[in-house]
PADO-864865 format. One record per residue: residue number from 1; residue in three letters; x, y, z of N, C-alpha, C, O, CB in turn. Coordinates in steps of 0.02 Angstrom, whole numbers. Glycine has a CB too. Example, Ala and Ser with C-alpha at 12.3 -4.5 7.8 and 13.67 -1.06 7.14 Angstrom:
REC; pos; code; n.east; n.north; n.up; ca.east; ca.north; ca.up; c.east; c.north; c.up; o.east; o.north; o.up; cb.east; cb.north; cb.up
REC; 1; ALA; 660; -284; 390; 615; -225; 390; 660; -165; 390; 712; -166; 423; 565; -224; 452
REC; 2; SER; 642; -112; 354; 684; -53; 357; 645; 2; 394; 670; 57; 402; 704; -30; 286
//
This chain:
REC; pos; code; n.east; n.north; n.up; ca.east; ca.north; ca.up; c.east; c.north; c.up; o.east; o.north; o.up; cb.east; cb.north; cb.up
REC; 1; UNK; -3256; 29; 2533; -3268; -35; 2499; -3315; -22; 2440; -3360; 19; 2444; -3299; -87; 2548
REC; 2; UNK; -3304; -56; 2386; -3340; -45; 2323; -3415; -57; 2329; -3455; -25; 2295; -3312; -89; 2269
REC; 3; UNK; -3435; -104; 2371; -3507; -120; 2376; -3547; -63; 2406; -3606; -55; 2390; -3517; -182; 2417
REC; 4; UNK; -3517; -23; 2449; -3553; 31; 2481; -3558; 93; 2438; -3597; 138; 2453; -3519; 48; 2547
REC; 5; UNK; -3519; 97; 2385; -3519; 156; 2342; -3579; 157; 2295; -3603; 104; 2274; -3455; 159; 2302
REC; 6; UNK; -3602; 216; 2280; -3656; 225; 2232; -3625; 234; 2163; -3580; 275; 2155; -3702; 286; 2251
REC; 7; UNK; -3649; 196; 2115; -3621; 200; 2047; -3677; 212; 1997; -3732; 185; 2004; -3582; 135; 2029
REC; 8; UNK; -3663; 252; 1948; -3712; 265; 1895; -3700; 215; 1838; -3643; 206; 1817; -3707; 339; 1869
REC; 9; UNK; -3753; 185; 1815; -3749; 138; 1759; -3790; 166; 1702; -3849; 182; 1710; -3773; 67; 1779
REC; 10; UNK; -3759; 172; 1644; -3795; 197; 1584; -3847; 146; 1563; -3836; 86; 1568; -3746; 210; 1526
REC; 11; UNK; -3905; 169; 1541; -3953; 122; 1513; -3925; 90; 1450; -3886; 121; 1414; -4021; 157; 1497
REC; 12; UNK; -3944; 28; 1437; -3918; -7; 1378; -3943; 28; 1315; -3999; 53; 1312; -3940; -81; 1379
REC; 13; UNK; -3901; 29; 1264; -3923; 59; 1200; -3975; 15; 1165; -3982; -44; 1180; -3862; 70; 1154
REC; 14; UNK; -4011; 46; 1119; -4058; 9; 1077; -4027; 4; 1008; -3990; 48; 986; -4128; 44; 1075
REC; 15; UNK; -4043; -51; 974; -4015; -64; 908; -4070; -74; 857; -4120; -107; 870; -3968; -125; 910
REC; 16; UNK; -4060; -44; 797; -4109; -53; 744; -4098; -118; 705; -4142; -142; 670; -4106; 6; 696
REC; 17; UNK; -4039; -147; 712; -4026; -213; 684; -3986; -253; 736; -3950; -223; 776; -3986; -208; 616
REC; 18; UNK; -3993; -318; 736; -3962; -359; 789; -3887; -352; 794; -3852; -337; 745; -3980; -431; 777
REC; 19; UNK; -3862; -364; 854; -3790; -363; 866; -3767; -434; 881; -3804; -475; 908; -3772; -315; 925
REC; 20; UNK; -3705; -447; 862; -3675; -513; 874; -3607; -502; 908; -3564; -467; 882; -3667; -554; 806
REC; 21; UNK; -3599; -532; 966; -3537; -524; 1004; -3501; -590; 1014; -3532; -644; 1018; -3552; -492; 1071
REC; 22; UNK; -3436; -585; 1018; -3395; -643; 1035; -3371; -633; 1106; -3340; -582; 1123; -3335; -651; 985
REC; 23; UNK; -3385; -682; 1148; -3361; -682; 1217; -3299; -726; 1218; -3302; -786; 1203; -3415; -707; 1268
REC; 24; UNK; -3242; -696; 1235; -3179; -733; 1239; -3162; -738; 1313; -3152; -688; 1347; -3121; -699; 1198
REC; 25; UNK; -3158; -800; 1338; -3148; -810; 1409; -3088; -856; 1423; -3077; -905; 1388; -3210; -840; 1441
REC; 26; UNK; -3050; -837; 1473; -2995; -878; 1498; -3020; -912; 1562; -3026; -879; 1614; -2929; -835; 1512
REC; 27; UNK; -3037; -976; 1559; -3069; -1009; 1616; -3020; -1039; 1667; -3033; -1092; 1695; -3114; -1063; 1591
REC; 28; UNK; -2964; -1006; 1679; -2915; -1032; 1726; -2946; -1046; 1794; -2933; -1097; 1825; -2856; -982; 1733
REC; 29; UNK; -2988; -1000; 1817; -3029; -1010; 1877; -3100; -1021; 1852; -3139; -974; 1845; -3025; -948; 1928
REC; 30; UNK; -3117; -1084; 1840; -3179; -1102; 1805; -3242; -1072; 1837; -3283; -1045; 1801; -3185; -1178; 1803
REC; 31; UNK; -3249; -1077; 1902; -3310; -1052; 1935; -3317; -976; 1926; -3373; -952; 1916; -3309; -1070; 2009
REC; 32; UNK; -3263; -941; 1930; -3265; -868; 1920; -3281; -852; 1847; -3322; -808; 1832; -3198; -836; 1941
REC; 33; UNK; -3248; -887; 1801; -3260; -876; 1730; -3333; -890; 1711; -3363; -853; 1673; -3213; -920; 1688
REC; 34; UNK; -3360; -944; 1739; -3430; -961; 1724; -3478; -906; 1746; -3526; -891; 1711; -3449; -1027; 1759
REC; 35; UNK; -3465; -876; 1804; -3507; -820; 1827; -3501; -760; 1781; -3550; -727; 1765; -3488; -801; 1899
REC; 36; UNK; -3440; -745; 1760; -3429; -689; 1715; -3466; -699; 1649; -3498; -653; 1624; -3354; -679; 1701
REC; 37; UNK; -3462; -760; 1622; -3497; -776; 1559; -3572; -771; 1568; -3607; -744; 1525; -3477; -846; 1534
REC; 38; UNK; -3598; -797; 1623; -3670; -794; 1636; -3694; -721; 1636; -3746; -706; 1606; -3687; -827; 1704
REC; 39; UNK; -3658; -678; 1669; -3676; -607; 1671; -3673; -575; 1602; -3717; -535; 1585; -3632; -570; 1718
REC; 40; UNK; -3622; -591; 1564; -3615; -562; 1497; -3671; -584; 1451; -3700; -544; 1415; -3547; -581; 1466
REC; 41; UNK; -3687; -648; 1452; -3740; -675; 1410; -3807; -643; 1426; -3846; -625; 1382; -3746; -752; 1417
REC; 42; UNK; -3821; -635; 1490; -3885; -603; 1511; -3889; -532; 1485; -3942; -510; 1462; -3892; -604; 1587
REC; 43; UNK; -3834; -495; 1489; -3834; -425; 1467; -3845; -420; 1391; -3882; -378; 1367; -3768; -390; 1486
REC; 44; UNK; -3812; -463; 1354; -3820; -464; 1281; -3892; -482; 1263; -3921; -454; 1216; -3771; -515; 1248
REC; 45; UNK; -3921; -528; 1301; -3991; -548; 1289; -4040; -491; 1299; -4093; -489; 1267; -4009; -605; 1334
REC; 46; UNK; -4025; -445; 1343; -4070; -388; 1357; -4080; -343; 1296; -4132; -310; 1291; -4042; -346; 1414
REC; 47; UNK; -4033; -343; 1249; -4041; -302; 1189; -4058; -345; 1128; -4058; -321; 1072; -3976; -263; 1175
REC; 48; UNK; -4073; -409; 1141; -4090; -454; 1086; -4031; -475; 1044; -4039; -496; 987; -4141; -422; 1042
REC; 49; UNK; -3971; -469; 1071; -3911; -487; 1034; -3896; -561; 1037; -3926; -598; 1076; -3852; -449; 1061
REC; 50; UNK; -3851; -582; 994; -3829; -651; 994; -3755; -653; 1013; -3721; -601; 1013; -3841; -685; 924
REC; 51; UNK; -3731; -712; 1029; -3661; -718; 1051; -3633; -787; 1036; -3670; -835; 1024; -3656; -704; 1125
REC; 52; UNK; -3568; -790; 1035; -3531; -853; 1035; -3481; -848; 1091; -3459; -793; 1109; -3497; -867; 966
REC; 53; UNK; -3462; -904; 1119; -3413; -906; 1173; -3355; -950; 1150; -3365; -1006; 1126; -3444; -933; 1239
REC; 54; UNK; -3294; -924; 1158; -3234; -964; 1146; -3190; -959; 1208; -3189; -908; 1242; -3196; -941; 1082
REC; 55; UNK; -3154; -1013; 1221; -3109; -1015; 1277; -3037; -1015; 1253; -3020; -1046; 1202; -3123; -1077; 1321
REC; 56; UNK; -2994; -981; 1291; -2923; -979; 1278; -2887; -997; 1343; -2917; -992; 1397; -2900; -909; 1250
REC; 57; UNK; -2823; -1017; 1339; -2789; -1041; 1400; -2783; -990; 1456; -2790; -1008; 1515; -2721; -1063; 1381
REC; 58; UNK; -2770; -928; 1440; -2759; -879; 1493; -2774; -808; 1470; -2790; -796; 1412; -2689; -883; 1518
REC; 59; UNK; -2767; -760; 1517; -2783; -691; 1503; -2739; -661; 1448; -2760; -616; 1411; -2776; -650; 1566
REC; 60; UNK; -2677; -684; 1442; -2634; -658; 1390; -2657; -678; 1320; -2641; -643; 1271; -2563; -683; 1401
REC; 61; UNK; -2694; -732; 1314; -2717; -754; 1248; -2783; -722; 1227; -2803; -726; 1169; -2725; -829; 1248
REC; 62; UNK; -2818; -690; 1274; -2882; -659; 1258; -2875; -607; 1203; -2913; -610; 1155; -2913; -627; 1321
REC; 63; UNK; -2829; -559; 1208; -2823; -509; 1155; -2806; -539; 1087; -2831; -516; 1036; -2771; -458; 1173
REC; 64; UNK; -2764; -590; 1086; -2746; -621; 1022; -2808; -653; 990; -2818; -647; 930; -2691; -674; 1032
REC; 65; UNK; -2848; -687; 1030; -2908; -718; 1003; -2956; -665; 976; -2987; -675; 924; -2943; -760; 1057
REC; 66; UNK; -2962; -610; 1011; -3006; -556; 988; -2978; -527; 923; -3016; -512; 878; -3012; -501; 1042
REC; 67; UNK; -2913; -519; 919; -2883; -491; 858; -2896; -536; 798; -2913; -512; 744; -2807; -482; 868
REC; 68; UNK; -2889; -601; 808; -2903; -649; 753; -2976; -642; 730; -2989; -637; 671; -2889; -722; 776
REC; 69; UNK; -3021; -641; 778; -3092; -636; 761; -3109; -568; 730; -3149; -565; 684; -3135; -648; 823
REC; 70; UNK; -3079; -516; 755; -3092; -448; 729; -3072; -443; 656; -3107; -412; 616; -3054; -396; 771
REC; 71; UNK; -3016; -474; 639; -2992; -471; 570; -3026; -519; 523; -3031; -506; 463; -2918; -484; 569
REC; 72; UNK; -3051; -575; 550; -3074; -629; 506; -3147; -648; 513; -3168; -698; 484; -3032; -688; 518
REC; 73; UNK; -3186; -611; 551; -3256; -630; 561; -3302; -570; 558; -3280; -514; 544; -3264; -667; 627
REC; 74; UNK; -3364; -582; 572; -3414; -528; 567; -3446; -509; 634; -3504; -490; 635; -3467; -548; 519
REC; 75; UNK; -3409; -514; 688; -3436; -494; 753; -3438; -418; 757; -3394; -383; 732; -3394; -523; 811
REC; 76; UNK; -3491; -393; 790; -3496; -320; 801; -3453; -298; 860; -3429; -241; 861; -3569; -301; 814
REC; 77; UNK; -3444; -343; 908; -3405; -324; 967; -3381; -386; 1004; -3395; -443; 986; -3447; -281; 1013
REC; 78; UNK; -3343; -372; 1057; -3309; -425; 1093; -3312; -413; 1168; -3313; -356; 1191; -3236; -431; 1070
REC; 79; UNK; -3315; -468; 1206; -3314; -464; 1278; -3255; -506; 1302; -3253; -566; 1290; -3382; -488; 1310
REC; 80; UNK; -3208; -474; 1335; -3148; -507; 1361; -3159; -525; 1434; -3172; -481; 1475; -3085; -462; 1353
REC; 81; UNK; -3155; -589; 1450; -3169; -612; 1518; -3114; -657; 1544; -3084; -696; 1507; -3236; -648; 1522
REC; 82; UNK; -3101; -652; 1607; -3052; -694; 1641; -3037; -667; 1709; -3069; -619; 1732; -2987; -700; 1599
REC; 83; UNK; -2989; -697; 1742; -2972; -675; 1810; -2898; -687; 1822; -2872; -741; 1809; -3015; -712; 1862
REC; 84; UNK; -2865; -636; 1849; -2795; -641; 1868; -2792; -624; 1942; -2809; -568; 1963; -2749; -593; 1824
REC; 85; UNK; -2769; -672; 1982; -2763; -662; 2054; -2689; -655; 2071; -2647; -694; 2049; -2796; -721; 2094
REC; 86; UNK; -2674; -603; 2110; -2603; -590; 2128; -2572; -651; 2162; -2602; -682; 2205; -2598; -528; 2174
REC; 87; UNK; -2512; -666; 2140; -2474; -720; 2170; -2412; -692; 2204; -2410; -635; 2225; -2454; -772; 2118
REC; 88; UNK; -2361; -734; 2209; -2300; -715; 2244; -2248; -684; 2199; -2196; -661; 2223; -2271; -774; 2279
REC; 89; UNK; -2259; -684; 2134; -2209; -658; 2087; -2236; -600; 2046; -2295; -583; 2051; -2185; -714; 2040
REC; 90; UNK; -2193; -570; 2006; -2214; -514; 1964; -2253; -536; 1902; -2274; -494; 1862; -2152; -475; 1942
REC; 91; UNK; -2264; -600; 1894; -2303; -625; 1837; -2372; -592; 1836; -2398; -577; 1782; -2310; -702; 1840
REC; 92; UNK; -2402; -582; 1893; -2467; -548; 1899; -2466; -481; 1863; -2510; -467; 1822; -2486; -538; 1973
REC; 93; UNK; -2416; -440; 1877; -2411; -374; 1846; -2404; -379; 1770; -2435; -340; 1733; -2353; -335; 1875
REC; 94; UNK; -2363; -425; 1748; -2353; -435; 1676; -2419; -454; 1642; -2437; -424; 1591; -2300; -489; 1663
REC; 95; UNK; -2454; -503; 1669; -2516; -526; 1638; -2569; -470; 1639; -2602; -458; 1588; -2543; -588; 1675
REC; 96; UNK; -2577; -436; 1695; -2626; -382; 1699; -2611; -326; 1650; -2654; -304; 1612; -2629; -354; 1770
REC; 97; UNK; -2549; -303; 1652; -2530; -246; 1609; -2532; -264; 1535; -2558; -226; 1495; -2461; -221; 1628
REC; 98; UNK; -2504; -321; 1517; -2500; -339; 1446; -2568; -353; 1416; -2582; -332; 1360; -2455; -399; 1437
REC; 99; UNK; -2611; -388; 1452; -2677; -403; 1424; -2719; -339; 1418; -2753; -328; 1368; -2715; -455; 1468
REC; 100; UNK; -2716; -297; 1469; -2753; -234; 1467; -2728; -189; 1411; -2767; -159; 1375; -2748; -198; 1534
REC; 101; UNK; -2662; -184; 1404; -2633; -141; 1352; -2652; -166; 1282; -2669; -127; 1238; -2557; -139; 1359
REC; 102; UNK; -2648; -232; 1273; -2666; -260; 1207; -2739; -248; 1191; -2756; -232; 1134; -2651; -336; 1206
REC; 103; UNK; -2783; -254; 1240; -2854; -241; 1228; -2865; -167; 1211; -2905; -151; 1167; -2896; -260; 1289
REC; 104; UNK; -2829; -123; 1245; -2835; -51; 1230; -2813; -36; 1159; -2845; 3; 1124; -2793; -11; 1280
REC; 105; UNK; -2758; -66; 1138; -2734; -55; 1069; -2786; -80; 1018; -2797; -47; 967; -2667; -90; 1058
REC; 106; UNK; -2816; -136; 1031; -2868; -162; 986; -2928; -114; 983; -2957; -103; 930; -2891; -232; 1008
REC; 107; UNK; -2944; -86; 1040; -2999; -37; 1042; -2982; 24; 1001; -3025; 50; 966; -3014; -17; 1114
REC; 108; UNK; -2921; 47; 1005; -2900; 105; 966; -2899; 90; 891; -2904; 135; 850; -2831; 129; 988
REC; 109; UNK; -2893; 26; 875; -2896; 3; 805; -2968; 3; 780; -2980; -1; 719; -2865; -67; 797
REC; 110; UNK; -3016; 6; 825; -3086; 7; 806; -3127; -51; 831; -3188; -52; 820; -3091; 9; 733
REC; 111; UNK; -3097; -99; 865; -3134; -155; 893; -3174; -131; 953; -3148; -95; 996; -3087; -213; 913
REC; 112; UNK; -3237; -150; 957; -3281; -131; 1012; -3275; -185; 1067; -3306; -238; 1061; -3356; -123; 989
REC; 113; UNK; -3235; -171; 1118; -3219; -221; 1168; -3239; -198; 1238; -3225; -142; 1257; -3144; -237; 1166
REC; 114; UNK; -3271; -242; 1274; -3284; -232; 1345; -3234; -275; 1383; -3232; -336; 1374; -3357; -249; 1365
REC; 115; UNK; -3195; -245; 1426; -3143; -281; 1463; -3169; -303; 1531; -3180; -262; 1576; -3080; -237; 1471
REC; 116; UNK; -3180; -368; 1538; -3202; -397; 1601; -3151; -445; 1629; -3169; -493; 1663; -3268; -433; 1591
REC; 117; UNK; -3087; -432; 1617; -3035; -473; 1647; -3022; -445; 1717; -2995; -390; 1725; -2968; -473; 1603
REC; 118; UNK; -3042; -483; 1767; -3033; -461; 1836; -2960; -463; 1856; -2925; -511; 1840; -3075; -504; 1883
REC; 119; UNK; -2937; -412; 1890; -2869; -411; 1917; -2876; -396; 1991; -2890; -340; 2012; -2823; -356; 1880
REC; 120; UNK; -2867; -448; 2031; -2884; -444; 2102; -2826; -470; 2146; -2780; -503; 2123; -2947; -484; 2117
REC; 121; UNK; -2832; -454; 2210; -2781; -475; 2258; -2793; -546; 2283; -2745; -580; 2301; -2781; -427; 2317
REC; 122; UNK; -2856; -568; 2285; -2870; -634; 2313; -2935; -662; 2284; -2973; -627; 2250; -2875; -631; 2389
REC; 123; UNK; -2947; -725; 2297; -3006; -760; 2270; -3071; -729; 2294; -3120; -725; 2256; -3003; -834; 2289
REC; 124; UNK; -3074; -708; 2355; -3135; -678; 2382; -3156; -616; 2342; -3214; -607; 2327; -3126; -660; 2457
REC; 125; UNK; -3107; -574; 2325; -3122; -516; 2284; -3149; -537; 2216; -3195; -506; 2190; -3060; -471; 2276
REC; 126; UNK; -3120; -588; 2187; -3141; -612; 2121; -3212; -637; 2124; -3253; -622; 2080; -3094; -667; 2097
REC; 127; UNK; -3228; -676; 2175; -3296; -704; 2181; -3348; -650; 2186; -3401; -654; 2154; -3300; -750; 2242
REC; 128; UNK; -3335; -598; 2226; -3382; -543; 2235; -3393; -507; 2169; -3450; -490; 2151; -3357; -494; 2289
REC; 129; UNK; -3339; -494; 2132; -3345; -456; 2070; -3376; -497; 2013; -3410; -470; 1970; -3276; -432; 2049
REC; 130; UNK; -3364; -562; 2013; -3388; -604; 1959; -3462; -623; 1966; -3495; -634; 1915; -3347; -667; 1955
REC; 131; UNK; -3487; -628; 2025; -3555; -654; 2036; -3606; -616; 1994; -3614; -555; 1999; -3573; -649; 2110
REC; 132; UNK; -3641; -654; 1952; -3690; -624; 1906; -3746; -588; 1944; -3773; -539; 1919; -3720; -678; 1860
REC; 133; UNK; -3764; -613; 2003; -3816; -581; 2043; -3788; -526; 2088; -3825; -494; 2125; -3853; -634; 2085
REC; 134; UNK; -3722; -516; 2086; -3690; -466; 2128; -3662; -409; 2087; -3699; -373; 2054; -3635; -498; 2168
REC; 135; UNK; -3596; -400; 2090; -3565; -345; 2053; -3567; -355; 1978; -3564; -307; 1940; -3493; -336; 2075
REC; 136; UNK; -3572; -417; 1956; -3584; -434; 1885; -3536; -399; 1837; -3558; -365; 1790; -3655; -417; 1867
REC; 137; UNK; -3472; -407; 1848; -3423; -376; 1804; -3425; -405; 1733; -3404; -371; 1686; -3353; -383; 1833
REC; 138; UNK; -3448; -466; 1725; -3457; -494; 1658; -3511; -457; 1620; -3504; -441; 1561; -3474; -569; 1662
REC; 139; UNK; -3567; -443; 1655; -3620; -404; 1625; -3598; -333; 1610; -3617; -305; 1558; -3681; -402; 1671
REC; 140; UNK; -3558; -305; 1654; -3532; -238; 1643; -3487; -234; 1581; -3489; -185; 1544; -3493; -214; 1703
REC; 141; UNK; -3447; -286; 1571; -3404; -288; 1512; -3446; -293; 1449; -3431; -261; 1399; -3354; -347; 1516
REC; 142; UNK; -3498; -335; 1451; -3542; -341; 1392; -3577; -274; 1379; -3584; -254; 1321; -3594; -397; 1404
REC; 143; UNK; -3599; -241; 1431; -3632; -175; 1422; -3584; -125; 1391; -3604; -86; 1348; -3658; -149; 1490
REC; 144; UNK; -3521; -126; 1413; -3471; -81; 1384; -3463; -94; 1309; -3461; -47; 1269; -3404; -88; 1419
REC; 145; UNK; -3459; -157; 1290; -3453; -175; 1219; -3514; -151; 1180; -3508; -125; 1125; -3444; -251; 1210
REC; 146; UNK; -3573; -160; 1209; -3635; -139; 1176; -3637; -63; 1166; -3658; -40; 1113; -3697; -161; 1217
REC; 147; UNK; -3614; -26; 1215; -3612; 47; 1208; -3563; 68; 1153; -3577; 115; 1115; -3592; 80; 1274
REC; 148; UNK; -3507; 34; 1148; -3459; 51; 1095; -3486; 32; 1026; -3475; 69; 978; -3393; 15; 1108
REC; 149; UNK; -3522; -23; 1022; -3553; -42; 958; -3603; 12; 938; -3606; 32; 879; -3589; -111; 963
REC; 150; UNK; -3643; 35; 985; -3693; 87; 971; -3658; 151; 947; -3682; 183; 900; -3736; 102; 1033
REC; 151; UNK; -3603; 170; 979; -3566; 229; 956; -3538; 219; 886; -3541; 264; 844; -3510; 245; 1005
REC; 152; UNK; -3511; 161; 874; -3483; 146; 808; -3536; 151; 754; -3525; 179; 701; -3452; 76; 808
REC; 153; UNK; -3594; 124; 768; -3649; 129; 719; -3674; 200; 713; -3690; 223; 658; -3708; 83; 740
REC; 154; UNK; -3678; 237; 768; -3702; 306; 766; -3658; 349; 723; -3682; 391; 684; -3706; 334; 837
REC; 155; UNK; -3593; 340; 729; -3546; 381; 691; -3530; 351; 623; -3487; 377; 587; -3483; 391; 730
REC; 156; UNK; -3564; 297; 605; -3556; 268; 539; -3488; 236; 528; -3466; 231; 471; -3567; 319; 488
REC; 157; UNK; -3456; 215; 580; -3389; 187; 573; -3393; 111; 569; -3366; 76; 611; -3345; 208; 631
REC; 158; UNK; -3426; 86; 517; -3426; 14; 506; -3355; -7; 489; -3313; 35; 474; -3476; -6; 448
REC; 159; UNK; -3342; -71; 492; -3275; -95; 475; -3256; -71; 405; -3294; -80; 357; -3271; -173; 479
REC; 160; UNK; -3199; -42; 400; -3176; -16; 336; -3140; -71; 298; -3105; -112; 328; -3131; 45; 346
REC; 161; UNK; -3148; -70; 233; -3113; -117; 190; -3039; -99; 189; -3021; -40; 189; -3143; -118; 118
REC; 162; UNK; -2998; -149; 189; -2926; -137; 186; -2902; -159; 117; -2921; -212; 93; -2888; -176; 243
REC; 163; UNK; -2862; -119; 87; -2836; -136; 21; -2822; -73; -19; -2822; -18; 8; -2884; -181; -17
REC; 164; UNK; -2810; -83; -83; -2794; -27; -127; -2856; -5; -165; -2900; -45; -181; -2739; -47; -176
REC; 165; UNK; -2859; 59; -178; -2912; 88; -217; -2896; 74; -291; -2839; 81; -312; -2919; 165; -204
REC; 166; UNK; -2946; 54; -330; -2932; 40; -401; -2904; 102; -436; -2929; 157; -426; -2996; 15; -436
REC; 167; UNK; -2853; 93; -476; -2821; 147; -511; -2859; 168; -573; -2852; 225; -595; -2750; 128; -530
REC; 168; UNK; -2900; 124; -601; -2932; 139; -666; -2974; 202; -664; -2978; 236; -715; -2974; 80; -687
REC; 169; UNK; -3007; 219; -609; -3047; 280; -606; -3002; 341; -614; -3020; 389; -649; -3086; 283; -539
REC; 170; UNK; -2945; 341; -582; -2899; 397; -586; -2868; 401; -656; -2859; 456; -682; -2844; 391; -533
REC; 171; UNK; -2853; 344; -687; -2825; 343; -754; -2876; 372; -803; -2858; 411; -847; -2804; 271; -774
REC; 172; UNK; -2939; 351; -796; -2991; 374; -841; -3000; 449; -834; -3008; 484; -884; -3057; 337; -827
REC; 173; UNK; -3000; 475; -772; -3008; 546; -761; -2950; 586; -792; -2961; 639; -821; -3013; 561; -687
REC; 174; UNK; -2890; 560; -785; -2832; 595; -814; -2837; 596; -890; -2821; 647; -921; -2766; 560; -792
REC; 175; UNK; -2860; 543; -920; -2868; 539; -993; -2922; 585; -1017; -2915; 615; -1071; -2884; 467; -1014
REC; 176; UNK; -2977; 592; -978; -3031; 636; -999; -3011; 709; -994; -3037; 750; -1032; -3093; 623; -957
REC; 177; UNK; -2966; 724; -949; -2946; 794; -940; -2894; 815; -991; -2871; 872; -990; -2919; 805; -869
REC; 178; UNK; -2875; 770; -1035; -2827; 787; -1086; -2755; 776; -1064; -2709; 788; -1103; -2836; 856; -1107
REC; 179; UNK; -2745; 755; -1004; -2677; 742; -980; -2655; 672; -998; -2695; 632; -1023; -2673; 752; -904
REC; 180; UNK; -2593; 658; -987; -2568; 591; -1002; -2601; 538; -958; -2611; 549; -898; -2491; 588; -994
REC; 181; UNK; -2617; 483; -987; -2648; 428; -950; -2600; 370; -946; -2565; 355; -995; -2715; 407; -982
REC; 182; UNK; -2599; 338; -890; -2557; 278; -883; -2594; 219; -910; -2656; 215; -903; -2536; 267; -809
REC; 183; UNK; -2559; 174; -939; -2592; 114; -966; -2576; 54; -923; -2599; -1; -938; -2570; 102; -1038
//
């Protein structure tokens, strides 16, 4: 059982400038979602960070909301929260796999995301994992995002500008070298 296991937790990183995170939560199971959010907010507060919380209908919409914010806002990182409890159909597998895969792809794109979407067999498992005073998977997801932000800053990988490089510098250099210049 997970509670009896010994787990190592990395100390939270320190930041020379404040961090701002977006918590995206699917509150389908409101009580579980509230515990996850409580844990995430507390963890972000430990490093002096700020946060915003937005709600989406379900776990499948969490990655899309993060993608929108990643492209159009100034958040340093993201915390994905929600809960998927196995039912009688294969919908559980689809939701778990697709949301996790989409979050992974966003991470590979450079988004600093902590995944706290619980995927459990029953409500009891969800309650144990979500409880902020217990396993605190919401806090764990926030900590993961914070560690990725710290790595991103350490390696100097701030968000890169997307677009074309101005051609005039290259045209000017070609003209100075005596070669033909485009006008």
